Structures are given as C-alpha cells and as structure tokens.
N, C-alpha and C positions, 0 to 999 in steps of 0.2 A: 630703201632710204631709209628705212629705220637707225640700220645703221649707221648712216650718214648722219643722220641727225644728232645721234648720241655721240656720235665723234664730236661734231660741232660745239655740244652741251659742255661735252667733257674739257677740250679746249679752252670753251668762256672761263670756265670752271676754276685752269689751272694760270689762267690770267689774270683771275681775279686773285687766287692766292698770291701771286710773285707780285703785284700792284693791284690795288683796288681797284685806281682809274684805268685799266686798262680793261681790267671786266665791264667798266662801263662801256667802255670803246667797243667792248667786242660783242655784248650784250646789242647795241645796234645791229650789228650785221645777222644776230640769230633772229631778233625781231621781223627782219624781215625773209630771213630765210623758213620760217619752220610753217607757213601757209601754202606755199609749193611744196613744199616738203611734203606735211598732211595728204594734197591733194592726189601727189602722184603715190601716193602708200595705199594698199589697197584698204578697204572698209574704212578709209579715212578717221584712223583714232580718235579718237576729241583729245587725248592726254597731250596730244601732238602740240593743242593753243596752250600746254599749261607747262609746256617745256621753259619757259621763262622762270618760274619759280624758284628752283633750286639754286639759276644764276643769280639771280637777284638778290638768294636768301645770303647765299656766298659774298656778294658781293657787302650787304650788308653787315655778317661776322666779318669782314675782314677788312673795312670800314672799324670799327668797335676795333680792333686787335690794333689796327695801323694807325689808326690817328686817336685813342682815346678821350687827348686831351679838349677836343672839341666836343663828344659828349659832356665832359664837369662845363668846359662852358658857358653849353648850350644850358645846364642845369642851373648855373649862377647866372647866367644874365639875360634868360629868360627862364622864370621859374614855372611859369603858369603854362605853361607846355606839358610838364609830367602830370598835371591837374587837371590838362585834357585829355591826356590819355587813357589815364585813370577813367574821365565818365565818358569815356567812349567804349572801355570795355564794359563798363556797368549798362553802356545804352543796348548791349548786345547781351545780356543775361535772360531779359523776358525773354525776346526771340530765339533764343537758343533753347531756352524751358519749353516755348510749346512746338520748336522743330520735335525734340526728344520726344513730347508728349503725345504729338498729333501722328508723326509716320515713323515706317518700318526701318526707313534707311535715316532717319531721322538727323544723327551724328554726320551724316554726309553732306546733307540738305545744310546747317549748319555749320559746317567748315567750309562748304563753299561759298557762304552769305557772309559769314567773318572773315575771309580772306580778303573777299571785296572789299571790307569795310577797315580792316589793320591794316593790310598790305602795303597799300597807297603810302602808309604814314611812316614808313619808310624811307619813303622819296623826301621827308624832309632830312631826316639827319646825314642821309645820302650826299644832297643836293647842299648843306652846310659844310660839307666835308668838299664837297667839289670847288666850293665858290671861295675857299681859302686861299684858289689859285685860279685868279681871273683869266689867266691862257688856259685852263684845263675846260673852263666854259664856254670859252672861244672854239676850240679844238674841236668839241662836242655839238658843239650847232654846225660847224661845216662838217663833219661826219658825218651830221643825221640827216644836214642837207641831199648829199653828195649819193649815199648809201639808198636814201628813197626818192630820191629824181630818178635814178637809172632803174631802179624798181617799177617804176610808176611808167614805164615805157609798156607795161601788159596791159595797162588800160587801154593806150592806143590800141596796141596788138587786137584784143578783144574786142574793140569798139567795130577794126573794121575785120573782123573773124577770123583773123589769122589762127592756122592751122598750129597755133604752137601750143603744148603742154602744157598745164595746170594754170588756166586761164577759168576762170569766169567761176561764179560761186561753186559750194562744197556740192558733191554727188550731181553735179552739173544744172545746180538748180539756175533759173534765169529770174530775177527779179526786175520788176514791173511796177511802175506807179501809174496807177489808175485818176485822176482826174476830171473834170468835164470835161469832153473835147482835146483831150490831152492823152496819150499815153506815151510815158518816158520810158524807156529801156537805160535802165539802171546800170553801173558798169563798175565792177570792182579789181579787175586783171589779176597781176599775181597771188592780191588777199585777198584774203577769204569770206568779206564781204563788202556791197557799200561804204556802208558806214567807216569797216576800218579802212579804208580805199583814201575817203574822204576825209576821217580824222589823219593821217599820216600827211597828207594833202594840205591839209589848214593849216599844221606846224611847220610844215616847209615852208609855205608862202611869210609864216609869221618871222621866220629866222630868218627868213631872207632879207625883210624887213628892216630885223635889228641888225646885220650889217651892214644893209645900207646908209642907213643912217649915221652922224656922226655921234660918238661916244664923248668923247671929250674938246674943249676948246682947243680950236685947231686942225682937229682929226677933221679928214675930208669927206664927202657923200663918194662912198665905192658904187656904181650904178651898175660894176656888172651881175650882181645878184638880182637886182631886176628881172632879167631873161627868165632866169632860173621861178624866180615869180609869180610870173608871165604863164610857165609851164605846170607849175602849181593851181592855178585858177582855171587853168582849163580842163583837168583830171579831177578837182571836185565838181565843177558842173558836167562831167561825164559821170560819176559815182551818183549824178541828183539825188542826193543830200544837201538838200535847203539849211539843215542847222550846223551842216560842216561850215559852210558859209558865213556862218555867223560867227562864229569864232574867231576867224580874224578883224572881223568889223568891232565886237566885243574889245577883244584884243585892245585896239587901237584907238577907241572909246576910253576905257581906262586909263590905257596910256599914258594918251597925251591931258586927261584929264588929272590925273596924278603928279605927272610935269608942271602944270599949271599953277594947281593947288601948295605944292610944296616949295614953286618957287626956284627949283632946282633950276630952271630953265627958262629964258623970259617966255610971257602969254604968247608974243607976238611969232616968236621959235614956236614954240606947240602948236600954233595953228599951223604953221606954216610944214611944220610935221604932219599935220592932218592932213590936209590939204594935198601933201606928195602923197601921203597912203591911199587916199580914195582916189589920185590919176592913177597911181595903180593901180588897183583895183576893177575903176572905170577902162582903161586902156585895155587892162590884160581883157576884159570880157570883150568888149567889141571888137578888138584885133583878133584874139580868139574866135569870136561865134558870127562875125561878121560873114555874110555869104555862103553858108552854111547852112541849106534846106537842111540836111541830115540833124541838126541840133535845134529846131525851131520847136522841137516840143520841150527840147532842153532850155532854152530861151524863156519859152513862155511860164514852165512850170516856176522854175527860179525869179519871172518879175511877179507873183504871187506871194513871196516871203514877207513885203511891208503889209500887202492884205488881210494877210493869214495870220502875221506877229501880237498879233493880241485876242484872236479868238484859241491859239497856242498857248500864250502863257496864262489864259486865264482857265483852261484845263487840265495846266498838266500842274499847276498851281493852288487850284482853289476845289474845282468841281471832280474832277479826279480822286484825289486827296476825298472828300466827302463822300463819294460812293464809294470806295474802298475802307470810309469807318464802317458806314450802314452794312458793306456787306462781311468783313471781318469784324467787327467791332473792335473795342478799345486796346483789346491785348495783340492784334494784327493774326497773321496765320503763319508765323515761323520764320526766325532769321532765314536767308538764303531762299525762302521759297521761288521768289521772284527774281533771282538772281538766273544770269545767263551761264549755263551749265545744269542745273535743275533737272532740268529735264533729261540727265541719264540718269538719273538717280532710280526711278522708278515710281516717284512722286503721284499723285490726282493732281494734276494743273489745271484741270479741267476753267476753275475760277481765277486765275493765272493773268489778267490781264494789262496789267499797269506796263506800260512804258516809258513813262517821264518821270522820274528820279525822284517826286516828291511823294505819288501816292507810290513807290514804292519802297518808301523809309516808312508811309502808315503802313503797311502791308505786310513789313516785317519785323517792325520795332514795334509796334504799336505805341500808344500814346507816349505811356508810362518810357520808353526807350526814347520815343522822341524826344521829351525832356531833358534828359538827360545828355541828349545829341549835341543840342540847343546848348547848356553849357556846354558842353567841350568846347563846342565852334566858338563861346565866347570868351574862352580864355585862349585860343588860337588866336583869337582876333586881335585881341590886348593887346601880347607880344608882337602879332605882325606891324601892331600900330604903334610899338613902340620902336619899333626896326624903322618905319620909315619916317620916322619923328629923328631917328639918330643925325646927324650932320657928318657924312662920311669926308674924308679928308682927299680920297680916291674919285670925281667924277666919273669914271670908269663905273666902278664898284658901285654908286649912285644909278648909272643907267641902267645898268645889269638889275641892280635889287628893285627900279620900278616895271625894268622888263617882267619880271618873273611874276609880280604880284599881278601883271595884268595879262599875261599868259593862264595863270589859276583863275583869274575871273571867265574871260571865254571858253572854258571848259569846263566851268562848274554853269554858264550858260546852260551848255551845252547839254548836260549832264543831268539838267533840270528840266529842260523839254524829251529825252530819250537819255535814258542810261544803258542800254544794251553792251556799247561797245567797252566800257570800263568795269558796268559789272560782272561780264562775263570773261574778262581779263584785268587781272588785278596790274601789269606790265601798263599797259594803257594809262591807270591812274596813275602811277610813279611819274611819270615826266610831266606832266604840273606842276608838281610838288616836289619835285627834284629841283625846279625852277623856282615854287613860294620858299623852301628850305633854304636856298640857296641867298634868298633877303637875308634871312639870319644870319648863314656864312659870313655876308660882305660884313657886318656888322664886326663881328668876331675875327676877323681879320682887319678891320680897322683898326680896335681897339688894342690888339696883337700890334698895330702899327707905332700906334702911340705910345704903347711901351718902353717898349723898346727905344723910340725916338727920347723919350724920354732919360732911359739909362743912357743912353747916345752924349744927352748934354753934360748928365751929373760928370761922365768919365771926361768929358772933352774942358771940365772943369778943374780938374786933377791932375798937376804936374808936377813930372819927377824931379826935382832935385836933387843932382849926382854928386855926393861930397867923394873925391877919393879915398878918404881915412872911414868914412862912415855915415854910408848911403838912406836916404831919407826922402822923406817924399811930405809935402806940403799943397794943402789945396787952399787956392785964393775963393 
C-alpha cells in the first residue's frame, strides 16, 4: 500500500507541475485516499496523513511560477497581507524558542506547530489564483462534492457493520460519546476519525447549497444538488460531531448577513435564501432520521446543540484560556505542543488537554505571540474588508466572494470549539483559506477586466484612415 500511495503522490505532483489547477483537482482525490490506504498499511504509519504536504507545496510553487502576476497584484492592491504574514512569523518565534528550550525533540515539535499555522496561509495565494477563473472554482466545488460523496458511503457501511476493509478508526478504535442517558456511536467510515468525516460532509453540504442557489440575475435554482445535501446531513449525523453541523449553520448566517449588509442582493431575497437553507437542513434531518430507532441516540445528542452552545463557547473562549495561562504562564509551553501529531515526537504531553482553538493559542504561542497574531489578523481583516467593499462588475464573482468569507467563518467557529481536525492536518486548514483567498482573486480579476475594457474603449476610438499614397491614422 505504501507503493500505491507514493504512486498517487507522484501523479499529483506531476499534475501540479503540468498545470497547477490540475494539481488542485488531483489533491481532492489524494485527500480521500490517504486515510483508507493508511488503515490498510501494517502499522498505520502516521506520515501517510501528511502525504498532502509535498503536493500542496508543489502546487504553491507552480502557482508562483505559472501566475507570478497574481502575486504582484496581491502586493499592489492588498499591501497589508504582507505585513500580516510577517507578524504571523513573529507570533511563532516565542513559542518556537520555548519548544527548542524545553524538549529534546523541540525542533520537530516546533516544525509540526509551525506547519499548522503557516501551511494554511498558502491557501490564500492558491485561492486568489484559482478565483481568476470562476469556472475553476465551480469545477473544484463539483469535484469535491462527487469524490467525497462517494467516499462517505463508508460511513453507512460502518454503521451497518459491513465487513469492508479500511472502515472505522485507526487501530480499530471505536469512538463513543457518553452523555447522561445517551451513548452515541461515532462513525468515521473510510476517514480516519469522526471529526474528519464530519468535516468533509459539512463542506459537501455547504458546496451543495452554493451550487443550488442562483449566482446572478436570471440564473435558475438547481435543486438536483439538494439530494446530495441530504446525504451529507445524514453522514454528519452518523459522525456524531455537533460542531460539524455548526459549520454550515454559521456559513448560512454569515452568507445571508453579508449579502444583506452589502446590498448585493435584496434583503427579501436574502431572507428567502436563509429560509430555503433552513428548510433544507430541517427536511434533510427529519427525512433521514425519522422512524429510525437506531439513531435515537444521535438525534437526542444533536438536539442538545443549542443548550450546550453557550457553555461550550464560554469554555472555549474564556475558561480554558484562563486555566491554560495559570498552568503554562505568559510564555506558554512551546509551539506545536498542543497540535495533533506532537504525540509522535516522544515529548511529555501529560499536561496538554487543550481541545479548543483559543486555549491552544495560549498554550503554544504564549501571550506575546498571541498579541502578534492578533496584529496579523487585524491586517488580514483590513484587506478582506477592502475586498468586500469593492463593487464587482460580475455578479457571479460577487456571489463566490461572499460565499468564500462565509465558508471561512463557519470553519473558524469550528476551530474555536475544537482544533484537532485542522492542527493535525494543514490541508484541512487550506480548504477554507482557499475560498477566503478567492475573495481577493475575484477583485484582481475584476480590476483586470476593467483595465482591459478601458483599453478596448481607447482602441475603438482610433480609426485608421488609409490613403493609397500615404497611410495615416486619425484619432477621433
């Protein structure tokens, strides 16, 4: 199986070298194949989960080589992003110093942590390049839906205990969630954990909603994608991860709110979009779960999402962070110590319990590093605000731009509650940032279109008056 995975990696790398867009599409296939291949390999080597890193690194290099103009235009139109990246690196320095100081394998721990912070930033540039052609974005959405929908069949197979290889958790581990009176069997299918299964299903649901809705005036609703959306809801339920259902909910609220505030769609139409999406979710859950007594525990567990929301948010944003500060001090415990994958470095992680994203930042970056990170986020937010305030000529681009910000918001909310599915896999962090970076790419493409139109206008006012004796030109 190692040979098979290496062959797929080589194929993806070759696709990226040929055309970086082909590399992005090939990465979708590698993303769903690496987990079952790892399960079928003796010893389940952990490096297989990180098989995406060389592929995405080559895709990034190909983007820079094949579309250098995008990088120049990003620097020109959005200069604060460069400052934000510098501040991000400064944010990691105190934590990296602590890792090198405290642990024998400190360089390895710091590398794992640094990759989880820096790796997703590559998604901004890749997304900006991808968005220069809206057809590429739509192709990516459709491909992601089809590939992951087929892979999610493994969740049903595991639920019914079919004897298929590569089902279930790593090492035949069974995930069980206990709450008073309820025992929830968490299903991951071909994916390596319920978190990852729920993450992919949540994004499939979001992409289905985007392909269903009209993107411009005169475009029609495409209800065929709703069936796949119902399928994704069912898989999210089987995964038993409530935070993954929160991703599409936060996406919907953000998407509708931005459209309404920016008046790119009428308020009435935005409300209808929201009602449509809520009906999709409600009907999907009801249809998928009604009359199925085997899923009573799952439905009862998911019914507590609203009750537990406030305590979860409080714990993730305040209580856990205060406890981390009391435990680790203002310098933290070192970059990467709370990241998924650090358990393979042999360091003592007996005092690492930070599941939420906020306390993880205090644990790894410390207060000083976190201040630099806040500065970086302010820089990024300033340029994204500028991008959203730009009135785009193409309404389809405007639709995808707002959708990208909403996708990032949904995944950010999930990260705040629990970071494992992102900190342990930089490629998962790439996905929302590709769409976020697409918001910048749509502005760049819009500027290009305006410049091209202006040049065409100048050319059209020049009439060549040809004289047989002496050709001349006259500008009107």
